[in-house]
PyMOL Python script that loads the backbone (N, CA, C, O; Angstrom):
from pymol import cmd

cmd.read_pdbstr("""\
ATOM      1  N   ALA A   1      -9.103   7.809   2.208  1.00  0.00           N
ATOM      2  CA  ALA A   1      -7.631   7.682   3.030  1.00  0.00           C
ATOM      3  C   ALA A   1      -7.240   7.236   2.270  1.00  0.00           C
ATOM      4  O   ALA A   1      -6.036   7.210   2.521  1.00  0.00           O
ATOM      5  N   ALA A   2      -7.513   6.486   0.759  1.00  0.00           N
ATOM      6  CA  ALA A   2      -6.271   6.068  -0.024  1.00  0.00           C
ATOM      7  C   ALA A   2      -6.510   7.251  -0.522  1.00  0.00           C
ATOM      8  O   ALA A   2      -5.426   7.216  -1.105  1.00  0.00           O
ATOM      9  N   ARG A   3      -6.994   8.415  -0.876  1.00  0.00           N
ATOM     10  CA  ARG A   3      -6.605   9.305  -1.558  1.00  0.00           C
ATOM     11  C   ARG A   3      -5.517  10.011  -0.971  1.00  0.00           C
ATOM     12  O   ARG A   3      -4.610  10.394  -1.710  1.00  0.00           O
ATOM     13  N   ALA A   4      -5.486  10.186  -0.029  1.00  0.00           N
ATOM     14  CA  ALA A   4      -4.574  11.001   0.720  1.00  0.00           C
ATOM     15  C   ALA A   4      -3.383   9.953   0.664  1.00  0.00           C
ATOM     16  O   ALA A   4      -2.457  10.450   0.022  1.00  0.00           O
ATOM     17  N   VAL A   5      -3.080   8.641   1.126  1.00  0.00           N
ATOM     18  CA  VAL A   5      -1.855   7.796   0.584  1.00  0.00           C
ATOM     19  C   VAL A   5      -1.420   8.170  -0.577  1.00  0.00           C
ATOM     20  O   VAL A   5      -0.282   8.587  -0.788  1.00  0.00           O
ATOM     21  N   GLN A   6      -2.386   8.031  -1.480  1.00  0.00           N
ATOM     22  CA  GLN A   6      -1.549   8.457  -2.814  1.00  0.00           C
ATOM     23  C   GLN A   6      -1.051   9.772  -3.249  1.00  0.00           C
ATOM     24  O   GLN A   6      -0.172   9.909  -4.100  1.00  0.00           O
ATOM     25  N   GLU A   7      -1.690  10.809  -2.587  1.00  0.00           N
ATOM     26  CA  GLU A   7      -1.471  12.611  -2.385  1.00  0.00           C
ATOM     27  C   GLU A   7      -0.178  12.775  -1.729  1.00  0.00           C
ATOM     28  O   GLU A   7       0.658  13.515  -2.248  1.00  0.00           O
ATOM     29  N   ARG A   8       0.077  12.138  -0.605  1.00  0.00           N
ATOM     30  CA  ARG A   8       1.420  11.706   0.066  1.00  0.00           C
ATOM     31  C   ARG A   8       2.552  11.466  -0.645  1.00  0.00           C
ATOM     32  O   ARG A   8       3.665  11.982  -0.547  1.00  0.00           O
ATOM     33  N   ARG A   9       1.902  10.138  -1.788  1.00  0.00           N
ATOM     34  CA  ARG A   9       3.160   9.722  -2.526  1.00  0.00           C
ATOM     35  C   ARG A   9       3.541  10.787  -3.909  1.00  0.00           C
ATOM     36  O   ARG A   9       4.564  11.275  -4.388  1.00  0.00           O
ATOM     37  N   GLN A  10       2.349  10.805  -4.150  1.00  0.00           N
ATOM     38  CA  GLN A  10       2.444  11.671  -5.889  1.00  0.00           C
ATOM     39  C   GLN A  10       2.674  12.795  -5.770  1.00  0.00           C
ATOM     40  O   GLN A  10       3.526  13.311  -6.493  1.00  0.00           O
ATOM     41  N   GLY A  11       1.717  13.820  -4.442  1.00  0.00           N
ATOM     42  CA  GLY A  11       1.729  15.198  -4.874  1.00  0.00           C
ATOM     43  C   GLY A  11       0.306  15.372  -4.458  1.00  0.00           C
ATOM     44  O   GLY A  11      -0.517  14.464  -4.341  1.00  0.00           O
ATOM     45  N   PRO A  12       0.114  16.633  -4.250  1.00  0.00           N
ATOM     46  CA  PRO A  12      -1.385  17.116  -4.378  1.00  0.00           C
ATOM     47  C   PRO A  12      -1.978  16.760  -5.483  1.00  0.00           C
ATOM     48  O   PRO A  12      -1.373  16.795  -6.555  1.00  0.00           O
ATOM     49  N   GLY A  13      -3.052  16.427  -5.398  1.00  0.00           N
ATOM     50  CA  GLY A  13      -3.886  16.145  -6.793  1.00  0.00           C
ATOM     51  C   GLY A  13      -4.141  14.814  -7.593  1.00  0.00           C
ATOM     52  O   GLY A  13      -4.984  14.206  -8.252  1.00  0.00           O
ATOM     53  N   ARG A  14      -2.822  14.760  -7.088  1.00  0.00           N
ATOM     54  CA  ARG A  14      -2.659  13.381  -8.355  1.00  0.00           C
ATOM     55  C   ARG A  14      -2.228  12.220  -7.644  1.00  0.00           C
ATOM     56  O   ARG A  14      -1.339  12.016  -6.817  1.00  0.00           O
ATOM     57  N   LEU A  15      -3.421  11.255  -8.391  1.00  0.00           N
ATOM     58  CA  LEU A  15      -4.067  10.399  -8.194  1.00  0.00           C
ATOM     59  C   LEU A  15      -3.655   9.135  -9.019  1.00  0.00           C
ATOM     60  O   LEU A  15      -3.299   9.228 -10.194  1.00  0.00           O
ATOM     61  N   ASN A  16      -3.704   8.264  -8.520  1.00  0.00           N
ATOM     62  CA  ASN A  16      -2.789   6.798  -9.129  1.00  0.00           C
ATOM     63  C   ASN A  16      -3.461   6.683 -10.771  1.00  0.00           C
ATOM     64  O   ASN A  16      -2.723   6.269 -11.666  1.00  0.00           O
ATOM     65  N   ALA A  17      -4.683   7.020 -11.032  1.00  0.00           N
ATOM     66  CA  ALA A  17      -5.368   7.469 -12.510  1.00  0.00           C
ATOM     67  C   ALA A  17      -4.487   7.892 -12.941  1.00  0.00           C
ATOM     68  O   ALA A  17      -3.982   7.090 -13.726  1.00  0.00           O
ATOM     69  N   THR A  18      -3.862   8.952 -12.854  1.00  0.00           N
ATOM     70  CA  THR A  18      -3.962   9.561 -13.706  1.00  0.00           C
ATOM     71  C   THR A  18      -2.418  10.051 -13.543  1.00  0.00           C
ATOM     72  O   THR A  18      -2.044  11.206 -13.338  1.00  0.00           O
ATOM     73  N   LEU A  19      -1.371   8.533 -13.729  1.00  0.00           N
ATOM     74  CA  LEU A  19       0.080   8.615 -13.473  1.00  0.00           C
ATOM     75  C   LEU A  19       0.094   8.111 -15.182  1.00  0.00           C
ATOM     76  O   LEU A  19      -0.484   7.274 -15.876  1.00  0.00           O
ATOM     77  N   ARG A  20       0.827   8.870 -15.304  1.00  0.00           N
ATOM     78  CA  ARG A  20       1.718   9.145 -16.730  1.00  0.00           C
ATOM     79  C   ARG A  20       2.542   7.748 -16.806  1.00  0.00           C
ATOM     80  O   ARG A  20       3.216   7.550 -15.796  1.00  0.00           O
ATOM     81  N   PRO A  21       2.626   6.702 -17.842  1.00  0.00           N
ATOM     82  CA  PRO A  21       3.357   5.912 -17.858  1.00  0.00           C
ATOM     83  C   PRO A  21       5.029   5.523 -17.075  1.00  0.00           C
ATOM     84  O   PRO A  21       5.383   4.415 -16.673  1.00  0.00           O
ATOM     85  N   ALA A  22       5.713   6.622 -17.044  1.00  0.00           N
ATOM     86  CA  ALA A  22       7.399   6.647 -16.457  1.00  0.00           C
ATOM     87  C   ALA A  22       7.015   6.610 -15.302  1.00  0.00           C
ATOM     88  O   ALA A  22       7.620   5.929 -14.474  1.00  0.00           O
ATOM     89  N   GLU A  23       5.574   7.566 -14.882  1.00  0.00           N
ATOM     90  CA  GLU A  23       5.156   7.668 -13.250  1.00  0.00           C
ATOM     91  C   GLU A  23       4.372   5.899 -12.983  1.00  0.00           C
ATOM     92  O   GLU A  23       3.711   5.960 -11.946  1.00  0.00           O
ATOM     93  N   VAL A  24       4.324   5.017 -13.370  1.00  0.00           N
ATOM     94  CA  VAL A  24       3.797   3.786 -13.709  1.00  0.00           C
ATOM     95  C   VAL A  24       4.520   3.086 -13.223  1.00  0.00           C
ATOM     96  O   VAL A  24       4.379   2.307 -12.281  1.00  0.00           O
ATOM     97  N   GLU A  25       5.848   3.463 -14.214  1.00  0.00           N
ATOM     98  CA  GLU A  25       7.128   2.383 -13.911  1.00  0.00           C
ATOM     99  C   GLU A  25       7.588   2.359 -12.607  1.00  0.00           C
ATOM    100  O   GLU A  25       8.031   1.341 -12.075  1.00  0.00           O
ATOM    101  N   ARG A  26       7.487   3.635 -11.975  1.00  0.00           N
ATOM    102  CA  ARG A  26       8.259   4.178 -10.527  1.00  0.00           C
ATOM    103  C   ARG A  26       7.606   3.804  -9.196  1.00  0.00           C
ATOM    104  O   ARG A  26       8.081   3.591  -8.080  1.00  0.00           O
ATOM    105  N   TRP A  27       5.933   3.792  -9.846  1.00  0.00           N
ATOM    106  CA  TRP A  27       5.283   3.732  -8.457  1.00  0.00           C
ATOM    107  C   TRP A  27       4.401   2.362  -8.582  1.00  0.00           C
ATOM    108  O   TRP A  27       3.635   2.123  -7.648  1.00  0.00           O
ATOM    109  N   CYS A  28       4.428   1.968  -9.055  1.00  0.00           N
ATOM    110  CA  CYS A  28       3.716   0.388  -9.661  1.00  0.00           C
ATOM    111  C   CYS A  28       4.064  -0.678  -9.954  1.00  0.00           C
ATOM    112  O   CYS A  28       3.606  -1.398 -10.841  1.00  0.00           O
ATOM    113  N   GLU A  29       5.246  -0.963  -8.947  1.00  0.00           N
ATOM    114  CA  GLU A  29       6.020  -2.034  -9.393  1.00  0.00           C
ATOM    115  C   GLU A  29       5.614  -2.954  -8.834  1.00  0.00           C
ATOM    116  O   GLU A  29       5.449  -2.919  -7.614  1.00  0.00           O
ATOM    117  N   PRO A  30       5.270  -4.300  -9.752  1.00  0.00           N
ATOM    118  CA  PRO A  30       4.591  -5.749  -9.548  1.00  0.00           C
ATOM    119  C   PRO A  30       6.112  -6.386  -8.856  1.00  0.00           C
ATOM    120  O   PRO A  30       7.041  -5.732  -9.329  1.00  0.00           O
ATOM    121  N   ASP A  31       6.525  -7.274  -8.054  1.00  0.00           N
ATOM    122  CA  ASP A  31       7.094  -8.019  -6.983  1.00  0.00           C
ATOM    123  C   ASP A  31       6.922  -9.183  -8.222  1.00  0.00           C
ATOM    124  O   ASP A  31       6.097  -9.233  -9.134  1.00  0.00           O
ATOM    125  N   PRO A  32       8.159 -10.188  -7.836  1.00  0.00           N
ATOM    126  CA  PRO A  32       8.072 -11.482  -9.266  1.00  0.00           C
ATOM    127  C   PRO A  32       7.045 -12.046  -9.617  1.00  0.00           C
ATOM    128  O   PRO A  32       6.685 -12.068 -10.794  1.00  0.00           O
ATOM    129  N   ALA A  33       6.343 -12.643  -8.576  1.00  0.00           N
ATOM    130  CA  ALA A  33       4.796 -13.345  -8.885  1.00  0.00           C
ATOM    131  C   ALA A  33       4.055 -12.437  -9.621  1.00  0.00           C
ATOM    132  O   ALA A  33       4.061 -12.688 -10.827  1.00  0.00           O
ATOM    133  N   ALA A  34       3.411 -11.451  -9.285  1.00  0.00           N
ATOM    134  CA  ALA A  34       2.901 -10.044  -9.983  1.00  0.00           C
ATOM    135  C   ALA A  34       3.195 -10.081 -11.090  1.00  0.00           C
ATOM    136  O   ALA A  34       2.205 -10.102 -11.822  1.00  0.00           O
ATOM    137  N   SER A  35       4.336 -10.104 -11.709  1.00  0.00           N
ATOM    138  CA  SER A  35       4.871  -9.377 -13.102  1.00  0.00           C
ATOM    139  C   SER A  35       4.745 -10.992 -13.489  1.00  0.00           C
ATOM    140  O   SER A  35       4.739 -10.980 -14.720  1.00  0.00           O
ATOM    141  N   ALA A  36       4.639 -12.406 -13.039  1.00  0.00           N
ATOM    142  CA  ALA A  36       4.858 -13.122 -14.038  1.00  0.00           C
ATOM    143  C   ALA A  36       3.400 -13.810 -14.497  1.00  0.00           C
ATOM    144  O   ALA A  36       3.130 -14.506 -15.476  1.00  0.00           O
ATOM    145  N   LEU A  37       2.478 -13.275 -13.267  1.00  0.00           N
ATOM    146  CA  LEU A  37       0.586 -13.075 -13.862  1.00  0.00           C
ATOM    147  C   LEU A  37       0.920 -12.167 -14.939  1.00  0.00           C
ATOM    148  O   LEU A  37       1.023 -12.638 -16.072  1.00  0.00           O
ATOM    149  N   LEU A  38       1.089 -11.032 -14.760  1.00  0.00           N
ATOM    150  CA  LEU A  38       0.672 -10.041 -16.056  1.00  0.00           C
ATOM    151  C   LEU A  38       1.369 -10.367 -16.930  1.00  0.00           C
ATOM    152  O   LEU A  38       0.988  -9.829 -17.969  1.00  0.00           O
ATOM    153  N   ALA A  39       2.742 -11.361 -17.163  1.00  0.00           N
ATOM    154  CA  ALA A  39       2.943 -11.772 -18.384  1.00  0.00           C
ATOM    155  C   ALA A  39       2.247 -12.817 -19.044  1.00  0.00           C
ATOM    156  O   ALA A  39       2.019 -12.962 -20.245  1.00  0.00           O
ATOM    157  N   ALA A  40       1.931 -13.553 -18.028  1.00  0.00           N
ATOM    158  CA  ALA A  40       1.420 -14.448 -18.948  1.00  0.00           C
ATOM    159  C   ALA A  40       0.272 -14.254 -19.696  1.00  0.00           C
ATOM    160  O   ALA A  40       0.075 -14.477 -20.891  1.00  0.00           O
ATOM    161  N   SER A  41      -0.750 -13.634 -18.507  1.00  0.00           N
ATOM    162  CA  SER A  41      -1.830 -12.896 -18.971  1.00  0.00           C
ATOM    163  C   SER A  41      -1.887 -11.783 -20.389  1.00  0.00           C
ATOM    164  O   SER A  41      -2.856 -11.453 -21.072  1.00  0.00           O
ATOM    165  N   CYS A  42      -0.665 -11.450 -20.475  1.00  0.00           N
ATOM    166  CA  CYS A  42      -0.072 -10.880 -22.393  1.00  0.00           C
ATOM    167  C   CYS A  42       0.291 -11.886 -23.037  1.00  0.00           C
ATOM    168  O   CYS A  42       0.310 -11.800 -24.265  1.00  0.00           O
ATOM    169  N   ASP A  43       0.675 -13.107 -22.393  1.00  0.00           N
ATOM    170  CA  ASP A  43       1.080 -14.253 -23.371  1.00  0.00           C
ATOM    171  C   ASP A  43      -0.154 -14.812 -23.926  1.00  0.00           C
ATOM    172  O   ASP A  43      -0.186 -14.754 -25.155  1.00  0.00           O
ATOM    173  N   SER A  44      -1.119 -15.306 -23.399  1.00  0.00           N
ATOM    174  CA  SER A  44      -2.449 -15.544 -23.277  1.00  0.00           C
ATOM    175  C   SER A  44      -3.175 -14.500 -24.195  1.00  0.00           C
ATOM    176  O   SER A  44      -4.208 -14.942 -24.699  1.00  0.00           O
ATOM    177  N   GLY A  45      -2.973 -13.686 -24.399  1.00  0.00           N
ATOM    178  CA  GLY A  45      -3.749 -12.620 -25.601  1.00  0.00           C
ATOM    179  C   GLY A  45      -5.008 -11.551 -24.716  1.00  0.00           C
ATOM    180  O   GLY A  45      -5.861 -10.775 -25.146  1.00  0.00           O
ATOM    181  N   HIS A  46      -4.591 -11.990 -23.255  1.00  0.00           N
ATOM    182  CA  HIS A  46      -5.805 -11.486 -22.335  1.00  0.00           C
ATOM    183  C   HIS A  46      -5.438 -10.157 -22.108  1.00  0.00           C
ATOM    184  O   HIS A  46      -6.425  -9.557 -21.683  1.00  0.00           O
ATOM    185  N   LEU A  47      -4.334  -9.330 -22.211  1.00  0.00           N
ATOM    186  CA  LEU A  47      -3.960  -7.973 -21.696  1.00  0.00           C
ATOM    187  C   LEU A  47      -2.812  -7.831 -22.730  1.00  0.00           C
ATOM    188  O   LEU A  47      -1.822  -8.477 -23.075  1.00  0.00           O
ATOM    189  N   THR A  48      -3.413  -6.699 -23.046  1.00  0.00           N
ATOM    190  CA  THR A  48      -2.312  -5.563 -24.008  1.00  0.00           C
ATOM    191  C   THR A  48      -1.687  -4.738 -23.271  1.00  0.00           C
ATOM    192  O   THR A  48      -2.277  -4.378 -22.252  1.00  0.00           O
ATOM    193  N   ALA A  49      -0.170  -4.122 -23.573  1.00  0.00           N
ATOM    194  CA  ALA A  49       0.766  -3.236 -23.181  1.00  0.00           C
ATOM    195  C   ALA A  49       0.161  -2.627 -22.596  1.00  0.00           C
ATOM    196  O   ALA A  49       0.399  -2.673 -21.389  1.00  0.00           O
ATOM    197  N   ARG A  50      -0.733  -1.893 -22.968  1.00  0.00           N
ATOM    198  CA  ARG A  50      -1.577  -0.757 -22.750  1.00  0.00           C
ATOM    199  C   ARG A  50      -2.223  -1.207 -21.088  1.00  0.00           C
ATOM    200  O   ARG A  50      -2.250  -0.534 -20.058  1.00  0.00           O
ATOM    201  N   GLY A  51      -2.721  -2.681 -21.370  1.00  0.00           N
ATOM    202  CA  GLY A  51      -4.392  -2.615 -20.048  1.00  0.00           C
ATOM    203  C   GLY A  51      -2.932  -3.166 -18.746  1.00  0.00           C
ATOM    204  O   GLY A  51      -3.228  -2.912 -17.578  1.00  0.00           O
ATOM    205  N   VAL A  52      -1.762  -3.728 -18.923  1.00  0.00           N
ATOM    206  CA  VAL A  52      -1.160  -3.666 -18.330  1.00  0.00           C
ATOM    207  C   VAL A  52      -0.193  -2.245 -17.360  1.00  0.00           C
ATOM    208  O   VAL A  52       0.603  -2.234 -16.421  1.00  0.00           O
ATOM    209  N   GLY A  53      -0.729  -1.375 -18.097  1.00  0.00           N
ATOM    210  CA  GLY A  53      -0.785  -0.267 -17.359  1.00  0.00           C
ATOM    211  C   GLY A  53      -2.170   0.458 -16.649  1.00  0.00           C
ATOM    212  O   GLY A  53      -2.033   1.412 -15.883  1.00  0.00           O
ATOM    213  N   ARG A  54      -3.221   0.022 -16.915  1.00  0.00           N
ATOM    214  CA  ARG A  54      -4.228   0.060 -16.777  1.00  0.00           C
ATOM    215  C   ARG A  54      -4.327  -0.791 -15.518  1.00  0.00           C
ATOM    216  O   ARG A  54      -5.114  -0.424 -14.645  1.00  0.00           O
ATOM    217  N   VAL A  55      -3.745  -1.674 -15.377  1.00  0.00           N
ATOM    218  CA  VAL A  55      -4.130  -2.673 -14.132  1.00  0.00           C
ATOM    219  C   VAL A  55      -3.338  -2.740 -12.940  1.00  0.00           C
ATOM    220  O   VAL A  55      -3.760  -3.079 -11.835  1.00  0.00           O
ATOM    221  N   LEU A  56      -1.823  -2.299 -13.306  1.00  0.00           N
ATOM    222  CA  LEU A  56      -1.210  -1.949 -12.995  1.00  0.00           C
ATOM    223  C   LEU A  56      -1.653  -0.509 -11.620  1.00  0.00           C
ATOM    224  O   LEU A  56      -1.773  -0.587 -10.397  1.00  0.00           O
ATOM    225  N   ARG A  57      -1.798   0.793 -12.686  1.00  0.00           N
ATOM    226  CA  ARG A  57      -3.074   1.783 -11.855  1.00  0.00           C
ATOM    227  C   ARG A  57      -4.018   0.856 -10.344  1.00  0.00           C
ATOM    228  O   ARG A  57      -3.744   0.758  -9.148  1.00  0.00           O
ATOM    229  N   VAL A  58      -4.839   0.480 -10.953  1.00  0.00           N
ATOM    230  CA  VAL A  58      -6.036  -0.306  -9.913  1.00  0.00           C
ATOM    231  C   VAL A  58      -5.251  -0.811  -8.909  1.00  0.00           C
ATOM    232  O   VAL A  58      -5.431  -0.381  -7.769  1.00  0.00           O
ATOM    233  N   ALA A  59      -4.130  -1.926  -9.189  1.00  0.00           N
ATOM    234  CA  ALA A  59      -3.300  -2.465  -8.281  1.00  0.00           C
ATOM    235  C   ALA A  59      -2.639  -1.420  -7.105  1.00  0.00           C
ATOM    236  O   ALA A  59      -2.357  -1.595  -5.920  1.00  0.00           O
ATOM    237  N   ARG A  60      -2.531  -0.246  -8.022  1.00  0.00           N
ATOM    238  CA  ARG A  60      -1.461   0.163  -6.823  1.00  0.00           C
ATOM    239  C   ARG A  60      -2.856   0.747  -5.875  1.00  0.00           C
ATOM    240  O   ARG A  60      -2.637   0.947  -4.680  1.00  0.00           O
ATOM    241  N   THR A  61      -4.040   0.970  -6.324  1.00  0.00           N
ATOM    242  CA  THR A  61      -5.008   1.291  -5.547  1.00  0.00           C
ATOM    243  C   THR A  61      -5.388   0.556  -4.641  1.00  0.00           C
ATOM    244  O   THR A  61      -5.911   0.923  -3.589  1.00  0.00           O
ATOM    245  N   VAL A  62      -5.171  -0.461  -4.956  1.00  0.00           N
ATOM    246  CA  VAL A  62      -5.583  -1.729  -4.136  1.00  0.00           C
ATOM    247  C   VAL A  62      -4.412  -2.174  -2.953  1.00  0.00           C
ATOM    248  O   VAL A  62      -4.647  -3.010  -2.080  1.00  0.00           O
ATOM    249  N   ALA A  63      -3.560  -1.700  -3.052  1.00  0.00           N
ATOM    250  CA  ALA A  63      -2.170  -1.947  -2.541  1.00  0.00           C
ATOM    251  C   ALA A  63      -2.237  -0.410  -1.550  1.00  0.00           C
ATOM    252  O   ALA A  63      -1.489  -0.171  -0.601  1.00  0.00           O
ATOM    253  N   ASP A  64      -3.106   0.310  -1.964  1.00  0.00           N
ATOM    254  CA  ASP A  64      -2.787   1.558  -0.766  1.00  0.00           C
ATOM    255  C   ASP A  64      -4.320   1.416  -0.012  1.00  0.00           C
ATOM    256  O   ASP A  64      -4.366   2.034   1.052  1.00  0.00           O
ATOM    257  N   LEU A  65      -5.288   0.870  -0.301  1.00  0.00           N
ATOM    258  CA  LEU A  65      -6.356   0.626   0.289  1.00  0.00           C
ATOM    259  C   LEU A  65      -6.083  -0.491   1.471  1.00  0.00           C
ATOM    260  O   LEU A  65      -6.775  -0.607   2.482  1.00  0.00           O
ATOM    261  N   ALA A  66      -5.216  -1.090   1.217  1.00  0.00           N
ATOM    262  CA  ALA A  66      -4.392  -2.006   2.204  1.00  0.00           C
ATOM    263  C   ALA A  66      -3.835  -1.565   3.471  1.00  0.00           C
ATOM    264  O   ALA A  66      -4.168  -1.916   4.603  1.00  0.00           O
ATOM    265  N   GLU A  67      -2.720  -0.543   3.024  1.00  0.00           N
ATOM    266  CA  GLU A  67      -1.913   0.606   3.733  1.00  0.00           C
ATOM    267  C   GLU A  67      -2.984   0.992   4.073  1.00  0.00           C
ATOM    268  O   GLU A  67      -3.008   0.632   5.250  1.00  0.00           O
ATOM    269  N   VAL A  68      -4.182   1.623   3.819  1.00  0.00           N
ATOM    270  CA  VAL A  68      -5.039   2.012   5.316  1.00  0.00           C
ATOM    271  C   VAL A  68      -5.389   1.301   5.847  1.00  0.00           C
ATOM    272  O   VAL A  68      -5.550   1.524   7.047  1.00  0.00           O
ATOM    273  N   HIS A  69      -5.684   0.173   5.375  1.00  0.00           N
ATOM    274  CA  HIS A  69      -6.523  -0.717   6.534  1.00  0.00           C
ATOM    275  C   HIS A  69      -5.450  -1.133   7.626  1.00  0.00           C
ATOM    276  O   HIS A  69      -5.723  -0.793   8.777  1.00  0.00           O
ATOM    277  N   ASP A  70      -4.226  -1.848   7.410  1.00  0.00           N
ATOM    278  CA  ASP A  70      -3.716  -2.418   7.761  1.00  0.00           C
ATOM    279  C   ASP A  70      -2.663  -1.294   8.548  1.00  0.00           C
ATOM    280  O   ASP A  70      -2.245  -1.537   9.680  1.00  0.00           O
ATOM    281  N   GLY A  71      -2.277   0.002   7.786  1.00  0.00           N
ATOM    282  CA  GLY A  71      -1.029   0.614   8.332  1.00  0.00           C
ATOM    283  C   GLY A  71       0.710   0.484   8.243  1.00  0.00           C
ATOM    284  O   GLY A  71       1.690   0.913   8.850  1.00  0.00           O
ATOM    285  N   ARG A  72       0.324  -0.609   6.795  1.00  0.00           N
ATOM    286  CA  ARG A  72       1.679  -0.758   6.098  1.00  0.00           C
ATOM    287  C   ARG A  72       2.314  -0.733   5.073  1.00  0.00           C
ATOM    288  O   ARG A  72       2.172  -1.715   4.345  1.00  0.00           O
ATOM    289  N   GLU A  73       3.090   0.184   4.687  1.00  0.00           N
ATOM    290  CA  GLU A  73       3.213   0.779   3.479  1.00  0.00           C
ATOM    291  C   GLU A  73       3.848  -0.395   2.817  1.00  0.00           C
ATOM    292  O   GLU A  73       4.543  -1.281   3.315  1.00  0.00           O
ATOM    293  N   ARG A  74       3.347  -0.159   1.232  1.00  0.00           N
ATOM    294  CA  ARG A  74       3.383  -1.342   0.469  1.00  0.00           C
ATOM    295  C   ARG A  74       4.062  -0.408  -0.888  1.00  0.00           C
ATOM    296  O   ARG A  74       3.449   0.189  -1.773  1.00  0.00           O
ATOM    297  N   ARG A  75       5.771  -0.561  -0.639  1.00  0.00           N
ATOM    298  CA  ARG A  75       6.551   0.035  -2.199  1.00  0.00           C
ATOM    299  C   ARG A  75       6.162  -1.119  -3.383  1.00  0.00           C
ATOM    300  O   ARG A  75       5.816  -0.774  -4.513  1.00  0.00           O
ATOM    301  N   THR A  76       6.241  -2.175  -3.069  1.00  0.00           N
ATOM    302  CA  THR A  76       5.577  -2.959  -4.484  1.00  0.00           C
ATOM    303  C   THR A  76       4.633  -3.941  -4.171  1.00  0.00           C
ATOM    304  O   THR A  76       4.396  -4.506  -3.103  1.00  0.00           O
ATOM    305  N   LEU A  77       3.953  -4.091  -5.688  1.00  0.00           N
ATOM    306  CA  LEU A  77       2.503  -4.868  -5.654  1.00  0.00           C
ATOM    307  C   LEU A  77       2.664  -6.506  -5.547  1.00  0.00           C
ATOM    308  O   LEU A  77       3.544  -7.042  -6.219  1.00  0.00           O
ATOM    309  N   ASP A  78       1.881  -7.230  -4.770  1.00  0.00           N
ATOM    310  CA  ASP A  78       2.029  -8.272  -4.837  1.00  0.00           C
ATOM    311  C   ASP A  78       1.030  -9.144  -5.463  1.00  0.00           C
ATOM    312  O   ASP A  78      -0.095  -8.705  -5.703  1.00  0.00           O
ATOM    313  N   VAL A  79       1.381 -10.422  -5.760  1.00  0.00           N
ATOM    314  CA  VAL A  79       0.428 -10.749  -6.640  1.00  0.00           C
ATOM    315  C   VAL A  79      -0.957 -11.124  -6.032  1.00  0.00           C
ATOM    316  O   VAL A  79      -1.477 -12.122  -6.530  1.00  0.00           O
ATOM    317  N   GLY A  80      -1.491 -10.629  -5.257  1.00  0.00           N
ATOM    318  CA  GLY A  80      -2.814 -10.223  -4.223  1.00  0.00           C
ATOM    319  C   GLY A  80      -3.404  -9.171  -5.441  1.00  0.00           C
ATOM    320  O   GLY A  80      -4.076  -9.480  -6.425  1.00  0.00           O
ATOM    321  N   HIS A  81      -2.893  -7.765  -5.009  1.00  0.00           N
ATOM    322  CA  HIS A  81      -3.081  -7.027  -5.777  1.00  0.00           C
ATOM    323  C   HIS A  81      -3.525  -6.694  -7.164  1.00  0.00           C
ATOM    324  O   HIS A  81      -4.563  -6.223  -7.629  1.00  0.00           O
ATOM    325  N   VAL A  82      -1.949  -7.253  -7.865  1.00  0.00           N
ATOM    326  CA  VAL A  82      -2.634  -7.641  -9.429  1.00  0.00           C
ATOM    327  C   VAL A  82      -3.559  -8.304  -9.576  1.00  0.00           C
ATOM    328  O   VAL A  82      -4.515  -7.671 -10.025  1.00  0.00           O
ATOM    329  N   LYS A  83      -3.845  -9.955  -9.297  1.00  0.00           N
ATOM    330  CA  LYS A  83      -4.908 -10.544  -9.340  1.00  0.00           C
ATOM    331  C   LYS A  83      -6.234 -10.031  -9.280  1.00  0.00           C
ATOM    332  O   LYS A  83      -7.031 -10.237 -10.195  1.00  0.00           O
ATOM    333  N   LEU A  84      -6.553  -9.311  -8.159  1.00  0.00           N
ATOM    334  CA  LEU A  84      -7.687  -8.504  -8.033  1.00  0.00           C
ATOM    335  C   LEU A  84      -7.914  -7.503  -8.743  1.00  0.00           C
ATOM    336  O   LEU A  84      -9.106  -7.218  -8.864  1.00  0.00           O
ATOM    337  N   ALA A  85      -6.899  -6.616  -9.460  1.00  0.00           N
ATOM    338  CA  ALA A  85      -7.273  -5.843  -9.977  1.00  0.00           C
ATOM    339  C   ALA A  85      -7.420  -6.618 -11.738  1.00  0.00           C
ATOM    340  O   ALA A  85      -8.299  -6.157 -12.467  1.00  0.00           O
ATOM    341  N   LEU A  86      -6.814  -7.383 -12.096  1.00  0.00           N
ATOM    342  CA  LEU A  86      -6.385  -8.218 -13.199  1.00  0.00           C
ATOM    343  C   LEU A  86      -8.093  -9.036 -13.334  1.00  0.00           C
ATOM    344  O   LEU A  86      -8.677  -9.362 -14.367  1.00  0.00           O
ATOM    345  N   GLY A  87      -8.425  -9.146 -12.289  1.00  0.00           N
ATOM    346  CA  GLY A  87     -10.073  -9.697 -12.561  1.00  0.00           C
ATOM    347  C   GLY A  87     -10.632  -8.844 -13.051  1.00  0.00           C
ATOM    348  O   GLY A  87     -11.132  -8.790 -14.174  1.00  0.00           O
ATOM    349  N   TRP A  88     -10.596  -8.098 -12.247  1.00  0.00           N
ATOM    350  CA  TRP A  88     -11.711  -6.687 -12.723  1.00  0.00           C
ATOM    351  C   TRP A  88     -11.575  -6.561 -14.109  1.00  0.00           C
ATOM    352  O   TRP A  88     -12.429  -6.998 -14.881  1.00  0.00           O
ATOM    353  N   ARG A  89     -10.513  -5.968 -14.491  1.00  0.00           N
ATOM    354  CA  ARG A  89     -10.264  -6.279 -15.984  1.00  0.00           C
ATOM    355  C   ARG A  89     -10.788  -7.033 -16.906  1.00  0.00           C
ATOM    356  O   ARG A  89     -11.345  -6.560 -17.897  1.00  0.00           O
ATOM    357  N   LEU A  90     -10.653  -8.435 -16.653  1.00  0.00           N
ATOM    358  CA  LEU A  90     -10.946  -9.695 -17.689  1.00  0.00           C
ATOM    359  C   LEU A  90     -12.340  -9.504 -17.252  1.00  0.00           C
ATOM    360  O   LEU A  90     -12.699  -8.980 -18.306  1.00  0.00           O
ATOM    361  N   ASP A  91     -13.822  -9.513 -16.264  1.00  0.00           N
ATOM    362  CA  ASP A  91     -14.404  -9.105 -16.178  1.00  0.00           C
ATOM    363  C   ASP A  91     -15.544  -8.276 -16.975  1.00  0.00           C
ATOM    364  O   ASP A  91     -16.762  -8.441 -17.039  1.00  0.00           O
ATOM    365  N   GLU A  92     -14.860  -7.520 -17.436  1.00  0.00           N
ATOM    366  CA  GLU A  92     -15.434  -6.183 -18.593  1.00  0.00           C
ATOM    367  C   GLU A  92     -15.878  -7.075 -19.937  1.00  0.00           C
ATOM    368  O   GLU A  92     -16.320  -6.508 -20.936  1.00  0.00           O
TER     369      GLU A  92
END
""", "prot")
cmd.dss("prot")
cmd.show_as("cartoon", "prot")
cmd.util.cbc("prot")
cmd.orient("prot")
């Protein structure tokens, strides 16, 4: 179901994992609290600019799963989506 959400937004066969940097900017916009969390992670050295893109792609998928669950479209990524994705990234 999450893949269907992604394809509806991005086109047939297009999944969040394959988004190019310009597409990440378009489809993976964090809200202010999520942006602050990402900035703090970069400032502390836990995350690089490339890592931010990866976290945003995963956070977009988390938001898509939430949409499948409750039917509410999410245009921006909230801090909860980013925290979850960031937690997985930092656990590696």
